[in-house]
C-alpha positions as CSV (number, residue, x, y, z in Angstrom):
1,M,1.9,8.7,-9.4
2,E,1.4,11.2,-6.3
3,A,0.9,14.1,-8.2
4,H,-2.1,11.8,-10.3
5,A,-3.5,11.5,-7.5
6,E,-3.3,15.0,-6.2
7,K,-4.7,15.9,-9.4
8,A,-7.9,13.5,-8.8
9,R,-7.9,14.4,-5.4
10,A,-7.8,18.7,-6.0
11,A,-10.7,18.0,-9.0
12,G,-12.5,15.7,-6.8
13,A,-12.4,12.5,-8.7
14,E,-12.0,9.2,-7.6
15,L,-9.0,7.0,-8.0
16,P,-9.0,4.0,-10.1
17,P,-8.9,0.3,-8.9
18,G,-5.6,-0.9,-8.2
19,F,-4.7,2.7,-8.7
20,R,-3.1,2.6,-4.3
21,A,-1.7,-1.0,-4.4
22,H,0.4,-0.1,-7.6
23,L,1.2,3.0,-6.0
24,G,1.9,1.1,-2.5
25,K,4.1,-1.4,-3.7
26,L,6.3,1.8,-5.4
27,H,6.3,2.3,-2.2
28,L,7.5,0.0,-0.5
29,E,9.9,-1.1,-2.9
30,V,11.4,1.9,-2.3
31,G,11.9,0.9,1.4
32,N,8.9,3.3,2.6
33,A,7.0,0.3,4.3
34,A,4.3,2.6,6.2
35,A,3.2,4.4,3.3
36,A,2.8,0.6,1.8
37,R,0.6,-0.1,4.8
38,E,-1.3,2.9,4.0
39,M,-1.5,2.4,0.8
40,W,-3.0,-0.8,0.5
41,N,-5.6,0.2,3.4
42,A,-6.9,2.5,2.0
43,E,-6.9,0.6,-1.2
44,K,-8.5,-2.1,0.4
45,K,-11.6,1.0,1.6
46,A,-12.0,2.5,-1.1
47,F,-12.6,-1.4,-2.9
48,P,-13.6,-4.3,-0.5
49,E,-13.5,-6.8,-3.3
50,A,-9.4,-5.9,-2.7
51,T,-9.8,-7.0,0.9
52,P,-8.1,-11.1,-0.1
53,Y,-5.5,-9.4,-2.0
54,M,-4.6,-6.5,0.0
55,D,-4.4,-8.8,3.2
56,H,-2.5,-10.6,1.9
57,L,-0.2,-8.2,0.8
58,L,0.0,-6.4,4.0
59,K,0.6,-10.1,5.4
60,R,4.1,-10.5,3.8
61,L,4.2,-6.9,5.2
62,D,4.7,-8.0,8.1
63,G,6.3,-11.4,7.5
64,S,9.1,-9.4,6.1
65,A,9.0,-6.7,8.7
66,S,9.4,-9.4,12.2
67,S,11.9,-10.7,10.0
68,E,14.2,-8.0,9.6
69,S,13.5,-7.4,13.3
70,K,14.2,-11.0,13.9
71,K,17.7,-10.0,11.7
72,N,18.6,-7.5,13.0
73,S,18.4,-8.6,16.9
74,T,20.6,-11.8,16.1
């Protein structure tokens, strides 16, 4: 997916709705929460109608990050 995104950027083409959201979920699956957050914020910017769902994912990400820090501190 990263290669497709690069190809689209090089051609000056826009990414379709949901592309960044899906890529963010893939980043999260491999443990890269920062990249997931970046993709979800980019999806919100590109497609404001996706804001409620992206905010939901970001809220869950923030919740899991705080629960992880609580686990590690005990």
